[in-house]
C-alpha positions as CSV (number, residue, x, y, z in Angstrom):
1,M,191.9,78.1,58.3
2,R,188.2,77.8,59.6
3,T,186.7,80.7,61.6
4,R,183.5,80.0,63.6
5,R,181.4,82.6,65.2
6,R,179.0,82.0,68.0
7,F,176.7,83.9,70.2
8,R,176.6,82.6,73.9
9,A,175.4,83.5,77.2
10,A,176.6,81.8,80.3
11,A,175.6,81.9,83.9
12,V,178.1,81.0,86.7
13,A,177.1,80.2,90.2
14,L,180.1,80.4,92.7
15,P,182.0,78.3,93.9
16,L,180.4,76.0,91.2
17,L,180.7,76.7,87.6
18,L,177.3,76.4,85.6
19,A,178.2,77.5,82.0
20,V,175.0,77.6,79.8
21,A,174.3,78.7,76.1
22,G,171.8,81.4,75.5
23,C,171.4,83.8,74.5
24,E,146.9,102.1,54.1
25,S,143.5,102.0,53.7
26,G,141.3,104.6,55.9
27,A,140.6,102.0,58.6
28,E,139.4,103.2,62.3
29,R,142.3,102.5,64.6
30,T,141.7,101.0,68.0
31,D,143.7,99.1,70.3
32,G,142.5,95.8,71.7
33,P,143.0,94.6,75.4
34,R,146.4,93.1,76.4
35,G,146.0,89.4,75.7
36,E,143.5,89.7,72.8
37,A,144.1,90.3,69.3
38,P,142.7,93.6,68.3
39,T,139.8,93.8,66.1
40,A,137.9,96.9,64.4
41,T,136.1,98.1,61.4
42,A,138.5,98.3,58.5
43,T,138.4,98.6,54.6
44,V,139.0,95.3,53.2
45,T,138.8,93.4,49.9
46,A,136.0,90.8,50.0
47,S,137.5,87.3,50.0
48,P,136.9,85.5,46.5
49,S,134.3,82.8,46.7
50,R,137.0,80.3,45.4
51,L,140.7,80.4,44.8
52,P,142.0,78.6,41.7
53,V,144.0,76.3,43.9
54,F,142.1,73.1,43.1
55,E,142.6,73.6,39.2
56,M,146.4,72.8,39.9
57,P,147.8,69.4,39.7
58,P,147.3,67.9,43.4
59,R,151.0,67.7,44.3
60,R,151.0,71.6,43.4
61,Q,147.9,72.6,45.4
62,P,149.5,73.3,48.9
63,A,152.3,75.6,47.2
64,A,149.3,77.3,45.1
65,A,147.3,77.8,48.4
66,G,150.4,79.5,49.7
67,E,150.9,81.9,46.6
68,A,147.2,82.8,46.9
69,L,147.5,83.9,50.5
70,A,147.2,87.3,49.8
71,D,144.2,87.0,47.9
72,I,142.4,86.3,51.0
73,G,143.0,90.0,52.1
74,T,142.7,89.3,56.0
75,A,142.8,86.6,58.7
76,R,143.3,85.9,62.4
77,F,146.0,83.2,63.0
78,T,147.4,81.2,66.0
79,Q,150.7,79.4,65.8
80,T,151.7,77.1,68.7
81,V,155.2,75.7,69.2
82,T,155.6,72.8,71.6
83,Y,159.0,72.2,73.1
84,R,159.0,68.6,74.8
85,T,161.6,67.4,77.3
86,S,161.5,64.6,79.8
87,G,160.5,67.2,82.7
88,G,157.7,68.8,80.9
89,S,156.8,71.0,77.7
90,A,157.1,74.5,77.2
91,V,154.5,76.0,75.0
92,E,154.7,79.1,72.9
93,R,151.6,80.3,71.4
94,T,151.4,83.6,69.1
95,V,147.8,84.9,68.3
96,G,147.2,87.7,66.1
97,V,145.7,89.3,62.9
98,L,146.9,89.7,59.4
99,D,146.2,92.2,56.7
100,W,148.0,91.6,53.5
101,G,146.7,94.7,51.8
102,K,148.4,97.0,54.4
103,E,151.3,94.6,54.9
104,A,150.5,94.8,58.7
105,A,150.0,92.5,61.4
106,R,149.5,92.4,65.2
107,A,150.3,89.6,67.5
108,E,150.8,88.7,71.1
109,R,153.3,85.9,72.0
110,T,152.7,84.0,75.1
111,R,155.4,81.6,76.5
112,R,154.8,79.0,79.4
113,V,157.7,77.0,80.6
114,P,157.1,74.6,83.5
115,A,159.2,74.7,86.4
116,G,160.6,70.8,85.7
117,F,161.5,71.9,82.0
118,S,165.0,70.4,81.3
119,A,167.4,73.0,82.7
120,S,170.0,72.4,79.9
121,V,167.4,73.0,77.3
122,A,166.2,76.1,79.0
123,D,169.7,77.2,79.0
124,D,170.2,76.5,75.4
125,L,167.0,78.4,74.3
126,D,167.3,81.1,76.8
127,F,164.2,80.1,78.6
128,T,163.4,80.5,82.4
129,P,161.7,77.4,84.1
130,G,158.6,78.3,85.9
131,R,158.0,81.7,83.9
132,T,155.1,82.9,81.9
133,E,156.1,85.7,79.5
134,R,153.8,87.7,77.2
135,H,155.1,89.9,74.4
136,E,153.1,92.2,72.0
137,Y,154.2,93.3,68.6
138,A,153.1,94.9,65.2
139,V,154.2,94.7,61.8
140,E,154.0,97.6,59.4
141,G,155.7,96.7,56.2
142,N,159.5,96.5,57.2
143,E,159.0,98.1,60.5
144,I,158.4,96.3,63.8
145,A,157.0,97.8,66.8
146,Y,157.1,96.0,70.2
147,R,154.9,97.0,73.2
148,Q,157.1,97.7,76.2
149,E,155.9,97.2,79.8
150,S,155.1,100.9,80.1
151,G,152.7,100.7,77.2
152,V,155.1,102.5,74.9
153,W,156.1,101.0,71.5
154,L,159.6,100.6,70.7
155,R,160.2,100.6,67.1
156,Y,162.8,98.8,64.7
157,A,163.3,99.3,61.1
158,A,165.0,97.6,58.2
159,S,166.3,101.2,57.4
160,D,168.1,101.2,60.7
161,P,172.2,101.1,60.4
162,K,173.4,98.0,59.5
163,E,175.4,97.7,62.9
164,F,172.3,98.1,64.9
165,A,170.1,95.8,62.9
166,D,172.6,93.2,63.1
167,A,172.7,93.4,66.9
168,A,168.8,93.6,67.1
169,G,169.1,90.0,65.5
170,G,165.9,88.4,64.6
171,V,163.2,90.9,65.3
172,L,163.1,92.3,61.8
173,G,162.4,88.6,60.7
174,L,158.8,89.1,62.4
175,A,158.0,90.7,58.8
176,G,157.2,87.9,56.8
177,D,157.1,87.1,53.1
178,A,154.2,84.7,52.6
179,A,152.1,86.7,55.2
180,P,152.7,90.1,57.0
181,W,153.9,88.2,60.3
182,G,156.7,85.9,59.5
183,G,158.2,82.8,61.0
184,T,154.9,80.6,60.6
185,L,154.5,77.5,58.5
186,A,152.9,79.7,56.0
187,E,156.6,80.7,54.8
188,V,157.3,77.1,53.7
189,L,154.1,76.5,51.6
190,K,155.2,77.9,48.2
191,V,158.0,75.4,47.9
192,S,156.0,72.5,49.3
193,S,155.3,69.3,47.4
194,A,152.3,67.0,48.2
195,V,153.2,63.3,48.3
196,D,149.3,62.1,49.2
197,S,146.1,63.9,50.1
198,E,142.7,63.0,51.4
199,A,139.2,64.7,51.1
200,L,137.8,66.3,54.3
201,P,134.3,66.6,55.4
202,G,132.8,69.8,54.0
203,G,134.8,69.7,50.8
204,G,138.4,70.6,52.1
205,R,141.5,68.6,51.5
206,R,144.5,67.4,53.6
207,Y,147.8,66.9,52.2
208,R,151.2,65.6,53.5
209,T,153.9,67.5,51.9
210,H,157.7,67.5,51.8
211,V,159.6,70.7,52.3
212,D,163.4,70.8,52.1
213,D,165.4,71.3,55.3
214,L,166.7,74.8,54.9
215,T,163.2,76.1,53.8
216,A,161.5,74.5,56.9
217,R,164.0,76.2,59.1
218,S,162.3,79.3,58.3
219,A,159.3,78.3,60.4
220,L,161.6,77.2,63.3
221,P,161.7,79.4,66.4
222,P,165.1,81.4,66.1
223,A,166.2,79.9,69.4
224,V,166.3,76.4,67.7
225,A,167.3,77.5,64.3
226,G,170.3,79.1,65.7
227,H,171.7,75.8,66.5
228,A,171.1,74.2,63.2
229,E,174.1,73.8,61.1
230,G,174.9,72.2,57.9
231,R,172.1,70.5,55.7
232,G,169.7,68.1,57.3
233,P,166.7,65.9,56.3
234,A,163.6,66.9,54.4
235,Q,160.6,68.0,56.7
236,T,157.0,66.6,56.5
237,V,154.4,69.4,56.8
238,V,150.7,68.5,56.9
239,V,148.5,71.1,55.4
240,E,144.8,71.4,55.3
241,L,142.7,73.6,52.8
242,D,139.1,74.6,53.0
243,R,136.4,73.9,50.2
244,R,137.6,77.4,48.7
245,G,141.2,76.3,48.8
246,R,142.2,78.5,51.4
247,L,144.8,77.6,54.2
248,V,143.3,76.8,57.4
249,R,145.7,74.5,59.1
250,A,149.5,73.4,58.9
251,E,151.4,71.3,61.3
252,A,155.0,69.9,61.5
253,D,156.8,67.6,63.5
254,F,160.4,68.5,63.6
255,G,161.7,65.2,65.0
256,K,163.7,64.5,61.9
257,L,165.7,67.7,62.5
258,L,166.1,67.1,66.4
259,A,167.4,63.5,65.4
260,H,169.8,65.6,63.2
261,L,170.8,68.0,65.9
262,H,171.2,65.2,68.4
263,D,173.7,63.5,66.0
264,E,175.7,66.8,66.0
265,G,175.6,66.8,70.0
266,T,173.1,69.7,70.1
267,L,169.8,70.1,72.2
268,R,169.9,66.2,73.1
269,R,167.4,66.6,76.0
270,L,165.0,68.5,73.7
271,T,162.8,65.3,72.9
272,G,160.2,66.8,70.7
273,L,159.3,70.0,68.8
274,R,156.0,70.4,67.0
275,V,154.9,73.5,65.4
276,E,151.1,74.2,64.3
277,L,149.5,77.0,62.6
278,A,145.6,77.7,62.2
279,L,144.0,80.6,60.2
280,T,140.5,81.6,60.6
281,G,138.3,84.6,59.8
282,H,139.5,84.9,56.2
283,G,138.5,88.2,54.7
284,A,136.9,89.5,58.1
285,P,137.6,93.1,59.0
286,V,140.9,93.6,61.3
287,T,142.9,96.4,62.6
288,A,146.6,95.6,63.0
289,L,148.3,98.8,63.2
290,V,149.6,100.4,66.3
291,P,147.1,103.2,67.3
292,A,148.4,106.6,66.2
293,T,147.1,107.9,69.8
294,Q,149.8,105.6,71.4
295,R,153.4,106.7,72.1
296,S,156.4,105.2,70.4
297,E,160.2,105.4,70.6
298,T,162.8,104.9,68.0
299,A,164.7,101.6,69.3
300,R,168.3,102.7,67.8
301,T,168.0,106.1,69.6
302,V,167.2,104.4,73.1
303,L,168.9,101.3,73.1
304,T,172.6,100.4,73.9
305,A,174.7,97.6,72.9
306,M,175.5,95.3,76.1
307,T,179.2,95.7,75.4
308,G,178.7,99.3,75.7
309,V,177.2,99.6,79.5
310,K,179.6,100.6,81.8
311,P,180.5,98.6,85.0
312,G,178.2,99.3,87.7
313,A,175.4,100.5,85.5
314,C,172.0,98.8,85.3
315,A,169.8,98.1,82.3
316,S,166.3,96.6,81.2
317,T,165.8,93.9,78.8
318,D,162.4,94.8,78.1
319,T,163.2,95.3,74.3
320,G,161.2,92.7,72.7
321,L,164.3,91.1,71.4
322,G,164.7,88.0,73.6
323,H,168.5,88.3,74.0
324,T,170.8,90.7,75.8
325,G,172.7,92.1,72.8
326,L,170.9,95.3,73.1
327,V,169.4,96.8,76.3
328,R,168.4,100.1,77.9
329,V,170.4,101.7,80.5
330,V,168.1,102.5,83.3
331,P,168.4,103.3,87.2
332,C,169.1,100.1,89.2
333,G,165.7,100.3,90.9
334,G,163.5,98.0,89.0
335,A,166.3,97.1,86.5
336,D,166.7,93.6,85.0
337,L,170.3,93.2,85.2
338,R,173.5,95.1,86.6
339,V,176.9,94.9,84.5
340,F,179.9,94.4,86.7
341,A,182.9,94.2,84.0
342,Q,183.6,94.1,80.4
343,Q,186.0,91.4,78.9
344,R,187.8,91.5,75.6
345,I,189.2,88.1,74.4
346,D,192.2,88.1,71.7
347,E,194.6,85.5,72.6
348,T,195.9,81.9,71.3
349,V,195.2,78.7,73.3
350,R,197.5,76.0,72.6
351,N,196.4,72.5,72.5
352,A,192.5,73.1,73.2
353,D,189.4,72.0,71.6
354,P,188.5,75.1,69.8
355,E,184.8,74.7,70.6
356,G,183.9,77.1,73.5
357,V,187.5,78.4,74.1
358,G,186.5,82.1,74.0
359,D,183.5,81.4,76.1
360,Q,185.5,79.8,78.8
361,L,188.3,82.6,78.8
362,A,185.4,85.2,79.4
363,I,183.9,83.2,82.4
364,D,187.1,82.8,84.1
365,R,187.8,86.5,83.8
366,C,184.4,87.5,84.9
367,R,184.7,85.1,87.8
368,A,188.0,86.7,88.9
369,D,186.2,90.2,88.6
370,F,183.1,88.8,90.4
371,R,185.1,88.2,93.5
372,T,186.7,91.6,93.6
373,V,184.0,94.1,92.4
374,P,182.0,96.5,94.9
375,A,179.6,94.2,96.8
376,A,176.8,97.0,95.9
377,W,177.4,95.8,92.1
378,K,176.4,92.3,92.9
379,A,173.8,92.8,95.7
380,G,170.6,91.3,94.9
381,A,171.7,88.8,92.4
382,R,169.2,86.1,91.3
383,P,170.0,83.4,92.1
384,A,172.3,84.6,94.8
385,D,176.1,84.5,94.3
386,T,175.6,84.0,90.5
387,F,176.9,85.8,87.6
388,W,176.3,85.7,84.0
389,T,178.2,86.2,80.9
390,T,177.2,87.1,77.4
391,G,179.0,87.9,74.1
392,H,180.1,86.9,70.7
393,E,182.9,84.1,70.3
394,R,184.9,84.1,67.1
395,I,187.3,81.1,66.8
396,S,190.1,80.8,64.1
397,F,192.0,77.4,63.8
398,V,193.6,75.2,61.3
399,F,192.3,71.5,61.0
400,T,196.0,70.0,61.1
401,G,197.3,72.3,64.1
402,P,196.8,72.4,67.9
403,D,196.2,76.0,68.6
404,A,193.0,78.0,68.4
405,H,192.8,81.7,68.4
406,A,189.8,83.3,70.2
407,R,188.4,86.7,70.0
408,G,185.3,88.5,71.1
409,D,183.7,91.1,73.3
410,F,181.9,89.7,76.4
411,T,179.9,91.2,79.4
412,C,179.7,90.1,83.0
413,Y,176.6,90.8,84.7
414,V,174.1,89.7,87.4
415,R,170.4,89.4,86.9
416,L,168.3,91.4,89.3
417,R,164.9,89.6,88.7
């Protein structure tokens, strides 16, 4: 018997069905303006004049640079992810500062999705065509803080109860291994192997490296990594070091991974995926922490599982999570969504393709409820007369049998903005 668990969100417009997938040193502390990486005077260790990277065999030099990242003390970084479709490219750019000594980072992520961006890819990645989003985060060790629209910081911690941490999803992955901010190409350097290199003006070097598929996925956006199953081809990462052996740039074209996903029937309209990382200001003073003067809240005390929101209640998705698994129950004026039903699926479906059985059952039941709930519960839906479902599908089936058993908890809701 095989069991498959998937998370899925679906939008349904009546009468047509549109189902989509989705879902410390004593430093002076100051807060930079929103949209700019904060800087301030801080105590840091001077960057060494030269790292022992170039003493290693050439094929090991990029990996050695990855291992020596902490020795640079601090840096500013920019990571850019470009998602290409036939209708335009979405660009996600993260700009921030890193402090290895304090295991801290501060970053702002901006995502711009053009109006012509592929609707099916947008649905799969939970993007909204025509929208620009900005989110600010801070990392302190294993604690992640997200700055809400109100200016209050929402804190997540690795010490949170397991059930809550699991529901929070990938936000704790923002704390990296190679660098205080995770999910960048810096995470893949330690296991990279250079296949060739060339000298650059000024004494630096450029390498073309191979990274195994599973390691390379650590630099993928979570929205894409969640679609990757099984083992795929190795990825090529181009790495540039300066004359001191410090990482200054890395870039990867994930075309091979996309081809693998396309063969599996996933993200076929995503025609290009490119990730670029740049490091500057090695050793320059930074302030990465959330200023002590700013208010903060503990996420686990103010957020509610989507499946726990009562029908008729409204919620905010201003959580920094990028999904609706956890939300904040708020008054309906100014809310992001309104729940109109909760569905629990637990049944066997005969002679069915197991893929998506639970999702479809939830959609069908949400549709029936949508037609009968009070008009006030679906007023202001955007798009009009459209509802969404979100939840976890767990499918059990045997390869030789015609039946599939679907289980899962799903929420039916309308988007209000």
